[in-house]
N, C-alpha and C positions, 0 to 999 in steps of 0.2 A: 362525461361528467364524473368527477372523483367521488366515490361513495364515502359516506360519513361512518367512521369506525364506531363500534359499540364500546364506549368507554367503560361501562359497568362490567361488561364481560371481560375486558382487558384487565381491570382491577382484580377481578376474581382469578384470572389466570396468573397474574403476578403473585397473588397470595399462595396459590397452589405451587408455583415454581419455588417460592421461598421455603415452603414446607418440604418440598422435594430436596432442596439443597440441604436443609437441616437433617433430613433423614439419611443423606449420603455423606455426612460430614466427617465420619471417622477416618483417621484420628483427628480430632478437632483441636488438639493443642497447638498453639502457635510456637514453633520451634525457632523462628528467627524474629524476635521482637524488634521494634524500631531501634536503630542504633543511635549512638551519640558520637559526635566528632570532638576531638580534643579542643578545637577552637570555640566550641559552642555554636558553630554555624549549623543550619538545618542540614540533616543528614538522612539518607535513605538506604535501605538494603538494595532496592531496585528503583531507578528512575526510568520510567517508560516515557519516551518522547513520541507523542502522537496519541490523540484521544479519539481516533476513528475506530473502525471495526477491529483492526488488529491490536491496537494498543489496549482497548477495553477488554478484548479477549484474553490477552496476556495477563493483565492485572487480575481478572476474574479467576483464571486458573492458578495464579500464584497464591491468591487468597485461599483457594480450595486446598492447596498444598501446604498450608500452614505458615506461609511467609508473610510477616508483617512488615511495616516500614516500606510499603510500595507507594510511590507517588506517580501520577500520570499528569503530564503537561501537554498543552496544545496552544499554539499561537492564535488560533481562531477563536471567535466567540462561540458561546454555547449554541449548538444546533448547526454550526457551520463546519464542524470537523469533517475531514475527509472530502471527497469530491462530489458527494451525492446531491447537494444543493448548490454546487458551484459549477465547475467546468464539466462535470458529467452531464451530457445533454441528451443521452439516449432515453427512449421511452421506457425501456425495461432493462433489467440485468441481462448480460449476455450468456449467463450460465443457466442450465435447466433449473426449474423451480424447486426440485426436490433436494437441493443441496443441504448439507448439515455440517456441523463442526464447531461453530461458535457456541452452540448450546452445551458443549462439553458432555454430550451423551444423555442429557436430560430432555425427554420429549416436551415437557412443559415450557422449556426455554427455546424451543425450535421455532423457526419462522412459520412452519406449517401450523403449529398450535396458535401462534399469534394471529395468523391470517384467518383461521377458522373462527377465533373469538371476535376478531374485529369486523369481519364481513360475512361469515358463515361458510360452511363447508362447500356449498354450491358455488360460491365465488371462487374458492380455491380450485375446484374442478374445472372452472371455465377458463382459467389462465394457463398459458404455456410457460411464461417467464414472469418473474415478480416485477411489477412496476417500480421504477427507480425511486420515486418519492415515497412509496409505501415501504420499500426496503429501508430508507432513511428513518421513517417513523418507527419501524421495528427496532432499529439500532438504538433510538432514543429510549424506547420502552425497555429494551434489554439492559442498557446501562443503568437505568433507574431501578429495575427489578433486582439486579445482582448487587447493587450498591457501590458501583465503582465511581469514585469522585474524580473529576478531571479539573485541574487548575487551568482554566481558560485564560487567554491573554498572556500566556507565559511561553516564551520562545527560547529554544536552546541557541546560544551563540557560539560556544566553544567548549571542547572537552580537553582537559589537561591532566596527564597522569600525576598522581601525588601520593607516592608510597603505596599503601594498601587501599587507597581511595582513588576515585576519578573525580577531579574537581570539575564542576559543571557551572559554567558561566551562563546565566540566564538573563533574559530581559522580561521583567514582570511589569506589564502595562508600561513598557518603555524604560523602566528603571533597572539599572544593572544590579544583579544579585549573584553571589557565589554560594552554591550548595555543594554537597558531597554525596557520592553514591558508591556502594560496593560493586554494583553492577548497573550497566546502562543498556537499555533495549531501544534501538533506533527503529521506530515504527511510524515515522512521520511522513509517509506518502510514497507514491510510486517512484518519485524522483529523488529519494533520499540517498542515492549513491551517485548523483550526477545532476543534470539540469535538462530542462526541455530544450531541444535543439532546433535551430534554423540554419539555413545555409549562411556562410560567412558574409556573403554579399548583402544579405537581408538587413544587416545592422546599419547599412548606409541609408536605408529608407526611413522617412519620417515615422515616428512612433504612431501618429494618428492615421497612418496608411496601412498599418500591418498589425497582426496579432498572432499568437500561437493558439492553436485549437484547445490547448489545455491551460489557457489563461482566461482572464475575464474579457469578454467581448461585449461591447454595447450594440446589440443587434438592432435595437430600435433606431439607432442612428444610421443604420444601413438601408432603411426604407428608401426606395427609389434609386439606390446605388448599384453599380456593377461590382459584383464580388467574385474574386477568383480564389479557389481553394487548391492547395497543393497536398496531395496524399490520396491513398486509395483505401485506407483502413476505416474502421468504424467511426472514429472521431472525425474524420474528414467528411463523411456523409452526414453525421449528426450535426456538425457545424453548418454544412451547406443547407441542410433542411431547416435549421433555426433561422438562417438568413432569408430563405425563401418565405418562411411563415411570417417573418418580420416585414415582408414587403419589398425585398430587394428586386431591382428591375431585372437583373439577370445574374445567374450563378454559373460559373464555369469551373468544373472540377477536373484537375489535371493530375496525371500520374505517369511514372516512367514505364511501368509494365505494359506489355502488349494487351493484357486482359486482366481482369480482376481474379485473384485467387479463388478457386472453387472448393478447396478442401481445407477444413479446419483441423489441424493436427492436435489442438487442445482437446477436442472432443474425443479423439482416440485415446488420449492420456488419462481420461477419467475412469480409471479402474484401480481397485484397492492395492494391487501389487505394486503398480508404478508409484502411486501417491505415497505409499508407506515406505517402500524400500528403495526408491531412486537414490537416496544418499549413500546406500551400500554399494552402488555400482563402482567399477574401476573408473579412474579419471578418463581413460581413453574412451570409454563408452559414454560417460557424461558429456564429454566434448563432442563426440559424433552426434549424439541425439540433440544436444542444444544447437549445434550448427544446423541440423536439419530443421528444427523448429524455426530458427531465424531465417533460413533461406526459403522455406515453404511459406512463412508468414501465415496469415489467416484472413479470411474474407470479411468484408463489412457485414453488418446485420441486414437481414431481408427488410426489416422495418425501415432502416435508413435508406437503402437503395430504392425500395418501392415508394417511400415518401418523397424522395427527390424526383424520381422519374414521373411522378404524377403532375409535376409542374411543367408547363410548356416552356417556361423561361429557364429551364435547367439543361445543361449539356455536360456530358462526361467526355474527356479527351484522353484515351489511353495512348501510351507512347509519346506523351507530350510533357515531359518533365521540364522544369524551369532551370535555365542556366544563368539568369541574371535579371535585374529589373532596374529601371530608372524612373524616379518620380519627376513628373512635370507639374506645372501649375494646377492643372485640373484633372490629372489622371496619372496612372502608373503604367508604363509600357513594360511588359514582361517578355523576355527573350526565351524562345522555345525552339526545339529542333524542327518544328513544323510552322515556323513563322511567329511573328509578334502577336501578343494578346494584350488588349487594353482593359484596365479595370480601375475602379475607384478605391478598392480596399482589398488587401490580400490576407488570407488566413493560411498559416503554415501548419498542417497536420503532419509534422515530420518527426514525431516521437521524441525520444530523449537520448542523450549521450551519457553513457556510464563513464564517469571520471571522478574518482574520489577527491582529486585536487580541486574540483569545482565546489566542494562543500565547505563553506566557511567554518562550520562547527568542527571539522576534522583537520584544520590547518596545522595544528600542533602535533598530529600523530600520523597523518596519511603517508608520509614518507616511509614509515616502518611497516605499513600494512601490505601483506602479500596479495598480489594479483595472480590471476591464472598464468600469466606469462612468466611469473617467478617460480612457479611450482610444477609446470607441465610443459613439455616440449611437444607441440602438435605436429603431426605429419601433414596436416592440412591447415596451415596458419590462417588465423582470422583475427585481424587487429581489433575488431569490435569486442569479441569475446575475451580476448587476451587481457583487456583492461578491467574485467570484472573481478571483484574481490574473491579470493580463495578462502572459503569459510570452513571452520571446524564443525564437528557433529552437532553442536548446539547453536549454530549460526554465529559463533564467535569469530572475531577477527583473529588472524594468525600473523606472525611476523614474517618478513621476507627472510630467505635463507641467509644465515650469517648475522642476522640482527638479534639482539637480546632485548625483547620488549614483552615481558610476561604479563604486563598490565593490559595488553591488547585483548587477552582472553576475557577481560571483564566487560567488554563492549560487544554486544550482539546486534548484527545488522539484519533486519527483517524487512525486506522490500523486494522490488523487481529484480535487482542485481544479485539477489541470493539464488536466483533461479538456476544458474549453472552448477552451483554446489548442491542445491537441495531440490531442484525440480522446477520446471517452468511455472507451475501453478502454486508454488509453496506459499506465497504471501497473498494470494487471491482468495475469494470466498470459496472457490471450489477446492482449495488445498488446505483450508483451516483444520479440517478434521484430523489430519495427520501432522501438519507442520506446527500448529500451536503447541500440542503436548511435547513435541521434540524440542522446540525452543525453550519451553518452560523447564523441561528436564535438564537442559544445558545450564540454565540459570541456577536451579536448585542444586545441581551437582557441584557447581563452583562454590556456592555458598556453604554447602555441607563440608566441602574440603577445607574451608577456612576454619570451621569450628571443630573439625575432627581431632586435632591434637589435644583439645581440652576435654574430650569425651570421657576418657578413663577417670579423670578427677571428678567430673560431674556425676558419673555413676557412683563413685565412692561416696560422694557427698549426699546422695539421694537417701532420705531418711523418712519417707512417708510410710507409716506403718499401717498394715491392714487391720481392720477390726475383726478380731477372732473371738471365739467363745472363751 
């Protein structure tokens, strides 16, 4: 049973957090006021795409750095930003509960302070990981407390370079609108550098017979059905468990590996030296480590595995990847190396494909963006990693060798595919403590460089006199 939060205590905590922010506000002067565009169109110093945890964190830190004219957009409705009330189906976060970073170093903004206020210190001591929906509630409180406004129902359609600006074609409640930004931060989800992937042959299956684990699934409709899941990761078990709890007649979970991974390399990487200084490593070391992360993979959660195996109508099939499937009138026959498998509905927990060409918002610029294949010649080639964007120190896009595209530095990519350049955890909750300030420093460095030529004249024109005796 979900406990009821103490709303009065949370209001008091929010007041304390705002007081702490005011006490830490020096220098409080806004040095980048909202800009104006020559056309009169709406303009921003920074357009943050994505109103989830990363986008709100970026906007909050930019405000603390004295940058005005920041706008955050999200295509989803209020409360539906990010995955937490959507396709994220795990019971708890996968990272340890003592994570920090979104709070910007203020204890009163931390999830620990929120949890203590909402449910009491004893409740915090009793959990190992933060329940998913309680994390979503914390994010709502954080957004309201720090005063970040998100324009919901606003989607990015296309980015187009336009002199000293990036033209941003948006859809506002379905209506086309063009706005302009000096900098754009792409923080609109795990898949913001590609798309969720399924085997090519899966596209021939009827849409009412298949789904991706990171999409919307009508689990209630699976009651009494035979469900087959492809994948061995956490989302595979989370979706299998959701189907079982919804009353599926049987759930078969298949994967290619001979056994589930037993070691989680991401837990090894949770130390300050790695999280802060990974971007300083030579490219060869970044490549070697990222390749190890990819090949080692990580195990599913114990909650997911134990939850599934508690059902007698669940079966896991190691070494039984799928090679194809054909839909019949009343079933789907799946081809596997260990014989055919029949099911009524298929769920593909097959992750995502990093490919900037798949992003409609990047169609006007992706041909100029450097990938790792353009900047690094690996001794151990990996076509998957080779397609990842090669990012600068502030998460900014860089041009391919021989291309002249200085405007690319105005666009910062903050998502899963930044991991090769900035560390596997950089855009996750466990990496925010170090990655968010690095991103924001990249944005403010670029903005400051734009105003730097006018600083001597601005200093000469400064005439505020001190009151003396």
